[in-house]
C-alpha positions as CSV (number, residue, x, y, z in Angstrom):
1,X,-24.1,39.9,14.7
2,X,-20.9,38.0,14.4
3,X,-19.9,36.7,10.9
4,X,-20.2,32.9,10.9
5,X,-16.8,31.1,10.8
6,X,-16.0,29.4,7.6
7,X,-14.2,26.1,7.5
8,X,-12.3,24.2,4.9
9,X,-15.3,21.9,4.3
10,X,-17.9,24.6,3.3
11,X,-16.0,27.2,1.3
12,X,-14.2,27.1,-2.1
13,X,-10.5,28.0,-1.8
14,X,-9.1,31.1,-3.4
15,X,-5.6,29.7,-3.7
16,X,-4.7,26.0,-4.4
17,X,-1.0,24.9,-3.9
18,X,0.1,21.7,-5.7
19,X,3.1,19.6,-5.2
20,X,4.6,18.6,-8.5
21,X,6.3,15.1,-8.6
22,X,3.8,12.4,-7.9
23,X,0.9,14.8,-8.3
24,X,1.3,16.3,-11.7
25,X,4.1,14.2,-13.3
26,X,5.5,10.8,-12.4
27,X,7.7,10.8,-9.2
28,X,11.5,10.7,-9.7
29,X,11.2,10.3,-13.5
30,X,13.0,13.6,-14.3
31,X,16.2,12.6,-12.3
32,X,16.0,9.1,-13.6
33,X,15.7,10.0,-17.2
34,X,18.3,12.8,-17.0
35,X,20.6,10.4,-15.2
36,X,20.2,7.8,-18.0
37,X,21.3,10.4,-20.5
38,X,24.6,11.1,-18.7
39,X,25.7,7.6,-18.2
40,X,25.2,4.5,-16.0
41,X,27.5,5.5,-13.2
42,X,26.0,8.8,-12.8
43,X,22.5,7.2,-12.8
44,X,23.6,4.7,-10.1
45,X,24.8,7.6,-8.0
46,X,21.5,9.5,-8.4
47,X,19.5,6.4,-7.5
48,X,21.7,5.8,-4.5
49,X,21.4,9.3,-3.0
50,X,17.6,9.4,-3.9
51,X,17.1,6.1,-2.3
52,X,18.7,7.3,1.0
53,X,16.1,10.1,1.1
54,X,13.2,7.8,0.2
55,X,13.9,5.5,3.1
56,X,14.4,8.4,5.5
57,X,18.2,7.7,5.9
58,X,19.2,11.2,4.7
59,X,17.6,14.7,4.8
60,X,16.5,16.3,1.6
61,X,19.0,19.2,1.4
62,X,22.3,17.3,1.4
63,X,20.8,14.6,-0.9
64,X,19.8,17.2,-3.5
65,X,23.2,18.9,-3.3
66,X,24.9,15.5,-4.1
67,X,22.4,14.8,-6.9
68,X,22.9,18.2,-8.6
69,X,26.6,17.9,-8.1
70,X,26.4,14.6,-10.1
71,X,24.5,16.5,-12.8
72,X,27.1,19.3,-13.1
73,X,27.5,20.3,-16.6
74,X,24.2,18.9,-17.9
75,X,22.6,21.3,-20.3
76,X,19.2,23.0,-19.5
77,X,17.8,21.6,-22.8
78,X,18.3,18.0,-21.5
79,X,15.9,18.8,-18.5
80,X,13.3,20.6,-20.7
81,X,13.3,17.9,-23.2
82,X,12.9,15.3,-20.5
83,X,9.9,17.2,-19.0
84,X,8.3,17.5,-22.4
85,X,8.5,13.7,-23.0
86,X,6.9,12.9,-19.5
87,X,3.2,12.2,-19.3
88,X,1.0,14.5,-17.2
89,X,-1.2,12.9,-14.6
90,X,-4.6,12.1,-16.2
91,X,-7.0,15.1,-16.3
92,X,-4.4,17.5,-15.0
93,X,-5.2,20.1,-17.7
94,X,-8.8,19.8,-16.9
95,X,-8.3,20.4,-13.2
96,X,-6.4,23.7,-13.7
97,X,-8.8,24.8,-16.3
98,X,-11.7,24.2,-13.9
99,X,-10.0,26.1,-11.1
100,X,-9.1,29.0,-13.4
101,X,-12.7,29.3,-14.6
102,X,-13.9,29.5,-10.9
103,X,-11.5,32.3,-10.3
104,X,-9.1,30.3,-8.1
105,X,-5.4,31.1,-8.1
106,X,-3.0,28.1,-8.4
107,X,0.7,27.6,-7.4
108,X,3.2,24.8,-8.0
109,X,5.8,24.2,-5.3
110,X,8.7,21.7,-5.8
111,X,11.5,20.9,-3.5
112,X,13.2,18.7,-6.0
113,X,12.9,20.2,-9.5
114,X,14.8,23.3,-10.8
115,X,12.6,26.4,-10.8
116,X,13.0,26.7,-14.6
117,X,11.3,23.4,-15.0
118,X,8.5,24.2,-12.6
119,X,7.8,27.4,-14.4
120,X,7.7,25.6,-17.8
121,X,5.1,23.2,-16.3
122,X,3.2,26.1,-14.9
123,X,3.1,27.8,-18.3
124,X,1.8,24.6,-19.8
125,X,-1.0,24.3,-17.3
126,X,-1.8,28.0,-16.9
127,X,-0.7,28.1,-13.3
128,X,-0.2,31.5,-11.5
129,X,2.9,30.8,-9.4
130,X,5.8,28.4,-9.7
131,X,8.5,27.9,-7.2
132,X,11.3,25.3,-7.2
133,X,14.9,24.7,-6.5
134,X,17.2,27.6,-7.5
135,X,20.2,26.2,-9.6
136,X,23.4,27.7,-10.7
137,X,23.8,28.0,-14.4
138,X,26.9,28.8,-16.5
139,X,25.9,29.5,-20.0
140,X,23.4,26.8,-20.8
141,X,24.6,24.2,-18.4
142,X,24.2,23.5,-14.6
143,X,27.1,24.4,-12.3
144,X,25.9,21.8,-9.6
145,X,25.1,24.6,-7.1
146,X,21.6,24.9,-5.6
147,X,19.9,27.1,-3.1
148,X,16.5,28.5,-2.2
149,X,13.7,28.3,0.4
150,X,12.2,25.0,-0.9
151,X,15.3,22.9,0.1
152,X,15.4,24.2,3.7
153,X,13.7,22.7,6.6
154,X,10.0,23.9,6.5
155,X,11.0,25.8,3.3
156,X,7.6,25.1,1.7
157,X,5.9,26.6,4.6
158,X,7.9,29.9,4.0
159,X,6.9,29.9,0.4
160,X,3.2,29.3,1.2
161,X,3.3,32.2,3.7
162,X,4.8,34.5,0.9
163,X,2.0,33.4,-1.6
164,X,-0.7,33.9,1.1
165,X,0.6,37.4,1.8
166,X,0.9,38.2,-2.0
167,X,-2.7,37.1,-2.7
168,X,-4.0,38.7,0.5
169,X,-5.9,35.6,1.6
170,X,-6.1,33.6,4.8
171,X,-5.0,30.1,5.3
172,X,-8.6,29.0,5.6
173,X,-9.0,30.2,2.0
174,X,-6.3,27.9,0.8
175,X,-5.9,24.3,-0.1
176,X,-2.9,22.1,-0.6
177,X,-2.7,18.9,-2.8
178,X,0.3,16.8,-2.1
179,X,1.5,13.2,-1.9
180,X,4.6,12.8,0.2
181,X,6.0,13.7,3.6
182,X,8.1,16.6,2.2
183,X,4.8,18.5,2.3
184,X,3.9,17.9,5.9
185,X,4.9,21.4,6.9
186,X,2.2,22.9,4.7
187,X,-0.5,20.6,6.0
188,X,-1.6,23.2,8.5
189,X,-4.7,23.5,10.7
190,X,-7.3,25.4,9.0
191,X,-6.1,24.9,5.5
192,X,-7.8,22.4,3.3
193,X,-5.5,19.3,3.0
194,X,-5.9,16.8,0.2
195,X,-3.6,13.8,-0.1
196,X,-3.4,12.5,-3.6
197,X,-2.1,8.8,-3.6
198,X,-0.4,9.9,-0.4
199,X,2.3,8.2,1.7
200,X,1.6,7.3,5.4
201,X,2.4,10.8,6.9
202,X,0.3,12.8,4.5
203,X,-2.5,10.1,4.8
204,X,-2.6,10.9,8.6
205,X,-2.7,14.6,8.2
206,X,-5.0,14.9,5.2
207,X,-8.6,16.0,5.5
208,X,-9.4,14.0,2.3
209,X,-7.5,11.2,0.5
210,X,-8.0,10.9,-3.2
211,X,-6.7,8.4,-5.7
212,X,-7.1,7.7,-9.4
213,X,-7.5,10.7,-11.8
214,X,-6.3,14.1,-10.6
215,X,-9.8,15.4,-11.3
216,X,-11.0,13.5,-8.3
217,X,-9.5,16.3,-6.2
218,X,-12.1,18.8,-7.5
219,X,-15.0,17.7,-5.3
220,X,-12.8,17.8,-2.2
221,X,-11.6,21.3,-3.2
222,X,-15.1,22.4,-3.8
223,X,-16.3,20.9,-0.4
224,X,-18.6,18.4,-2.1
225,X,-19.3,15.0,-0.7
226,X,-17.9,12.0,-2.5
227,X,-20.3,10.3,-4.8
228,X,-20.6,6.6,-4.1
229,X,-20.3,4.5,-7.3
230,X,-20.0,0.8,-8.0
231,X,-16.5,-0.4,-8.6
232,X,-15.3,0.0,-12.2
233,X,-14.4,-2.9,-14.4
234,X,-10.7,-2.0,-13.8
235,X,-11.1,-2.0,-10.1
236,X,-12.9,-5.4,-10.2
237,X,-10.2,-6.8,-12.4
238,X,-7.4,-5.5,-10.2
239,X,-8.9,-6.8,-7.0
240,X,-9.7,-10.1,-8.6
241,X,-6.0,-10.5,-9.3
242,X,-5.3,-9.7,-5.7
243,X,-7.9,-12.2,-4.4
244,X,-6.3,-14.8,-6.7
245,X,-3.4,-15.0,-4.1
246,X,-5.8,-17.1,-2.1
247,X,-4.9,-20.1,-4.4
248,X,-1.1,-19.8,-3.8
249,X,-1.1,-22.1,-0.7
250,X,-2.9,-24.7,-2.7
251,X,-0.4,-24.6,-5.5
252,X,2.4,-24.9,-2.9
253,X,0.7,-28.1,-1.5
254,X,0.3,-29.5,-5.1
255,X,3.6,-28.6,-6.6
256,X,5.9,-28.0,-3.6
257,X,7.1,-24.8,-2.1
258,X,10.4,-24.4,-4.1
259,X,8.7,-24.8,-7.4
260,X,6.0,-22.1,-6.5
261,X,8.7,-19.8,-5.0
262,X,10.6,-20.1,-8.3
263,X,7.6,-19.4,-10.3
264,X,6.8,-16.2,-8.3
265,X,10.4,-15.0,-8.8
266,X,10.1,-15.6,-12.5
267,X,6.9,-13.7,-12.7
268,X,8.5,-10.8,-10.8
269,X,11.4,-10.7,-13.2
270,X,9.2,-10.7,-16.3
271,X,7.0,-8.0,-14.8
272,X,10.0,-5.8,-13.9
273,X,11.2,-6.0,-17.5
274,X,7.7,-5.3,-18.8
275,X,7.3,-2.2,-16.8
276,X,10.6,-0.7,-17.8
277,X,9.6,-1.4,-21.3
278,X,6.1,0.1,-20.8
279,X,7.4,3.4,-19.4
280,X,9.6,3.7,-22.5
281,X,6.5,3.2,-24.8
282,X,7.0,-0.6,-25.5
283,X,4.7,-3.4,-24.6
284,X,5.5,-6.9,-23.5
285,X,2.7,-9.3,-24.7
286,X,0.2,-10.3,-22.0
287,X,2.0,-8.7,-19.0
288,X,1.6,-5.1,-20.3
289,X,-2.0,-5.8,-21.2
290,X,-2.8,-7.0,-17.8
291,X,-1.1,-4.0,-16.3
292,X,-3.1,-1.7,-18.5
293,X,-6.4,-3.3,-17.4
294,X,-5.5,-3.4,-13.7
295,X,-3.5,-0.2,-12.9
296,X,-5.1,3.1,-12.2
297,X,-4.6,6.0,-14.6
298,X,-2.1,7.7,-12.3
299,X,-0.2,4.5,-11.9
300,X,0.2,4.0,-15.6
301,X,2.2,7.2,-15.7
302,X,5.0,5.6,-13.7
303,X,6.5,2.2,-12.8
304,X,3.7,0.4,-11.0
305,X,5.2,-1.1,-7.8
306,X,2.0,-2.5,-6.3
307,X,2.3,-6.0,-8.0
308,X,5.9,-6.3,-6.9
309,X,4.9,-5.6,-3.2
310,X,2.1,-8.1,-3.6
311,X,4.3,-10.8,-4.9
312,X,7.1,-10.3,-2.4
313,X,4.5,-10.2,0.5
314,X,3.2,-13.7,-0.5
315,X,6.7,-15.1,-1.3
316,X,8.3,-14.0,2.0
317,X,5.3,-15.3,3.9
318,X,5.6,-18.7,2.2
319,X,9.3,-18.9,2.9
320,X,9.5,-17.6,6.5
321,X,6.4,-19.1,8.2
322,X,5.4,-22.8,8.4
323,X,2.1,-24.1,7.1
324,X,-0.7,-23.8,8.1
325,X,0.1,-20.3,9.4
326,X,1.6,-19.1,6.1
327,X,-1.3,-20.5,4.2
328,X,-3.9,-18.9,6.4
329,X,-2.0,-15.5,6.4
330,X,-1.8,-15.5,2.6
331,X,-5.6,-16.3,2.3
332,X,-6.5,-13.7,4.8
333,X,-4.4,-11.1,3.0
334,X,-5.7,-12.0,-0.4
335,X,-9.4,-12.0,0.2
336,X,-9.5,-9.5,3.1
337,X,-7.6,-6.7,1.5
338,X,-9.2,-6.9,-1.9
339,X,-12.7,-7.1,-0.4
340,X,-12.1,-4.1,1.8
341,X,-11.1,-2.0,-1.3
342,X,-14.3,-3.1,-3.3
343,X,-16.7,-2.7,-0.4
344,X,-15.1,0.6,0.9
345,X,-15.3,2.1,-2.6
346,X,-18.9,1.2,-3.2
347,X,-20.3,1.8,0.4
348,X,-18.0,4.5,1.7
349,X,-19.9,6.6,4.3
350,X,-17.7,6.8,7.4
351,X,-14.1,7.5,6.9
352,X,-11.9,6.3,9.7
353,X,-9.8,8.6,11.9
354,X,-6.1,8.9,11.1
355,X,-6.5,7.4,7.7
356,X,-9.1,9.2,5.6
357,X,-8.5,6.8,2.7
358,X,-10.1,3.9,4.6
359,X,-13.8,3.4,5.6
360,X,-15.7,1.6,8.3
361,X,-17.7,-0.3,5.8
362,X,-14.6,-1.4,3.9
363,X,-12.9,-2.6,7.1
364,X,-15.9,-4.6,8.2
365,X,-16.3,-6.2,4.9
366,X,-12.6,-7.0,4.6
367,X,-12.6,-8.5,8.1
368,X,-15.5,-10.8,7.4
369,X,-14.0,-12.3,4.3
370,X,-10.6,-12.4,5.8
371,X,-12.1,-14.5,8.5
372,X,-13.8,-16.8,6.1
373,X,-10.5,-17.2,4.1
374,X,-8.5,-18.0,7.2
375,X,-11.0,-20.5,8.4
376,X,-10.1,-22.7,5.3
377,X,-6.7,-23.4,6.9
378,X,-7.0,-22.9,10.6
379,X,-9.7,-23.0,13.3
380,X,-12.3,-20.3,13.3
381,X,-11.0,-18.7,16.5
382,X,-7.5,-18.5,15.2
383,X,-8.8,-17.2,11.9
384,X,-10.6,-14.5,13.9
385,X,-7.2,-13.4,15.4
386,X,-5.6,-13.5,12.0
387,X,-8.4,-11.3,10.4
388,X,-8.2,-8.8,13.2
389,X,-4.4,-8.5,12.8
390,X,-4.7,-8.2,9.0
391,X,-7.4,-5.5,9.2
392,X,-5.6,-3.6,11.8
393,X,-2.5,-3.3,9.6
394,X,-4.7,-2.6,6.5
395,X,-6.2,0.4,8.5
396,X,-3.1,1.8,10.0
397,X,-1.1,4.4,7.9
398,X,2.4,2.8,8.1
399,X,5.6,3.7,6.2
400,X,5.9,0.2,4.8
401,X,3.6,-0.9,1.9
402,X,0.7,-2.9,3.3
403,X,1.0,-5.6,0.7
404,X,4.2,-6.6,2.5
405,X,3.1,-5.9,6.1
406,X,-0.3,-7.6,6.1
407,X,0.8,-11.1,5.2
408,X,4.1,-10.9,7.2
409,X,2.5,-9.6,10.3
410,X,-0.5,-11.9,10.0
411,X,1.8,-14.9,9.4
412,X,3.9,-13.9,12.5
413,X,0.8,-13.7,14.7
414,X,-0.6,-17.0,13.6
415,X,2.8,-18.7,14.0
416,X,3.0,-17.5,17.6
417,X,-0.4,-18.8,18.5
418,X,-0.5,-22.1,16.6
């Protein structure tokens, strides 16, 4: 009798590979904090080159070469002290303790951080393997030279193959937890693929999409079904803030568009200052309190960008499109998106193809409330079109944040048909 085939959904993995930045520690914080320590001009150059990679304008290897050239002469101790001061993602220690207790081997692979930092993090968490960027060192300082598999095209895949061979396991007995497109090469067929707060490409390729605490990856790693729970107080508070955007068009009618636009800009400025202060351990009254009550545990480890995208999405929609198209688009976005998140979290049963982080129940609920919200400003038939556009954008895994795309695309569609 043939041995039954095992699949990623019904076996526990023997080897789990984790990305580092964005999964275990806040993204880009190491380079940002090291850059601050060596001067404003150096930090600006690091941010510039890093930004080119983030928007897809430059490949990883030449960007990293330029960044490490900027950091030439920086002492190793500066990097290690920076790492020690960074917060780990919530429940990270518990995740690795659980995997170790189950006899699972673990590995960290980073294509941005020096190997000596990745190994230090691995020692802290009890990880079996650690691979990063190889860097030149002269005495106790960086020379600016870098090399190694992880900075090459599909380099992480080569490292994964070596780990699989070393452990004597098959790809079907492995799992990968990652967040960004740089890990697409190791999201292979047969391997268990978990996207943790993923970008659009990883969201498409992942078997399971996870957000919040890192411990939420454990059920996915163990092949367990997600337990449906009622939304937490934090989730309800967060989505209530999102839904409050429904009232922005009314404020614009009462006080005028220029005054409301100015107010949004002031809120954005205060929030930005508050976030920079918060990640340095300081709080700005009221704003920091709201952030702590609304942001997820993983978001609190880094600069929380979601409110900025939300504010700019509403602001640009107000400024670009005429009423009532702009009013309906903002209302559809505010109520539709927030409702989709709450309903999807509470009633999630059927995940949608190409975007495992979205559910059929959430999309249907979001569509219904988006339609009701839009009907306040435009006719029901036009609101129906706007809701369809909004929920389509909300579902699609796109490279631009949906807090920007949903109101703008909906506003454009409604402007064209009004």
